[in-house]
Steps between C-alpha positions, in 0.01 A plus 500: 500500500263797490644847563269796556692827500429871543238436769390829658492333840469153649269502801529247783864400446629286785834324503368199689168318514313631801208381705205711596576865571391640836482833675750756375626261231171555316595865456804413288457431129842483334512660153789480253488773234642483145545126511524169318383150591611161367276193496630145461215268402228546761727664756631847575876479442621846596435873472688825540541863390538572128848636567598140576291325236689187385585448134339156480403326182145458629255294301251786524562866578209731580536877523252617765544864393449627855208277598477397865515140621306358797485149648175322419214545743432199723126469568461274801118491529263446207184309408544546126354161405127573501196467278335804345462831680293657778420851386142469632647494849705806405171679442357356823791654690437835332137473616607452858530127567801395706738215420343295781144576383578388146650177634195440723274528192691221324735726310871538540708184521201268459400681182844434354481136613167452321645640178821301522311174549356536149839564336715232344864495599599615151265797505623599846859473381437716193341782702773484765771496232374832365536651847849356536604663174363828631692490827820410316453810284452702821844389623422203727757221490395286798146432619306298755163361383237356734221254455192572712221544246435127483388421856466132414775251431452466124488875434787583736714243319389647168626842608830366630559307177443821304759672721741213430446547126571871531823423686602265218399721207609850604849636577411672827551330837171358634418388853171318566284522811216271605217714638220249551411695816407817313132462587269213593381325183128509427467125557607555861287803579430507875754222560825692528682252724421222255642713220821552697519121543455469123786744438725318746425137423405495131623814326846532657600134446395516135684829442812365669490171308530690171751755640277781376555758775805684632289661772169468685284802582189569709265800505516550878222753550166547675235326292757281326747291705591532867843500658434148630398372156803669344720329757349161412561547129858617549576209731371260237697675224816464709463122473559538126776759532289780347591848628215730607422853392187679614221747428504688830321796655334637188158581647554457875778456753449126470806342661629400158840660547559308821407159358701566185815594690453206737509264201797671335295630208700633208276807505184638652309707246251790508553638855255788465378442856798451727612670818827552682508141625496365142755760385738407782457129428579540130800719580660210689388222265639356178145512358468771234223759533340522155276798432244500218422865419305411186231326706469785748482749212238305306285428806546852640618353831768599747858426402760292680735705724806445284701791640448382857602146403817624333585729791461209742739286294262266317577375149224648280409376152247639251287265288206550265232261635396469134148351512161561341321638805718730706810581293452440127850613402839334487691820423774502763624842396157638591504306829841648578364847424210433736759404760624858476168680447278313745738330746746794506801282430798668337580400141809317626295303752231424247736375229690286752168361628386400151834352388743361761243450776243357262764252384580412861132440573508241221819334621679646196714765667821330382400506133259792445430849632822688425766546234769274643762280332381140509131587525249424226516755219141620527461875468330771296608825339312827495532818301765737641390633840599794719504269805381162624219676686362628169393147404253498791414869487385490137297188557291493180767613255600222255855430603623141466682453170647150527457199727760228553420175683769242570735685268272515198303792368127438513 
């Protein structure tokens, strides 16, 4: 048994495991001040105020000396397995080229695919492992990782096998997503329908045969994949029991939200270009609306209407979109700060979106996302704070002092 005592405050305490938070529930972030927490193996055993701290003979006792404790961030949208970097495109953006213009010139996703093709699986794993260690140090305890920089069967499988190795070798929870429909591979240039056939009839069966993907994703966007093509891919994935999630409405009002909800997608992500029809649909759907403020910030684009989604009753999650081209950061604390600064979410909404709702978007709401007896003991401590909001307000201040994943200090 591990006992941590004299905690300044535990943030996100909930007596029972909860699903995604919606509407007014996102405004409530329970905080227990002057507290203790007990961990049994990998699981949260109990917690309470210091005035009721039990006199257990714990195997390990830690005095937090007033530090604050938060549930681990749950990052439900990343592309952190990639080869090299794309800072040249960063400069191109500064010089005025748009995301679409860079892609049309052979940059963007295809650039990453070219680089990844030349990497061995071991080299790809080593680079990705460094990023995983970084996000753990930033407080992330559950993460989704996509393929999508392969764009041919061999390289997509290479990426998914790297993700499987990360899941095996690191103590954070990992969900894998097959994103063969991220862009049309160079070998199929000008033959988009044939590429969709390739995804459906060669890639998906191979991925399913090795049980390499928890989810399937499509970049449903003008210039990438249409609603009809997305529908085809999701129908094929359903044959293998693979749940969809979706890149939707990043650059245009593309119909992505509608096709995602129709297929029962776990989440539809981006949402920078949605209207009232999409907001109303998400408010009455079990599909989680995942906003990616890091991408909008880095690309200097409009932001998703998070406040309007919350007001309508949608379940909103925040994720990093960690990738080399449009959001080269996996720092979920910074993303949560952007939720406040750019999307005008309250600190309570933002923290709930990046913990409990992120966990729910990964199908992990019963085991991650809050400090709840019976949930996985993944959390981090910070220096003493004046309030939970201060963690997001002082967004560059070094703050995290200790990280615990599955009950063990990292």
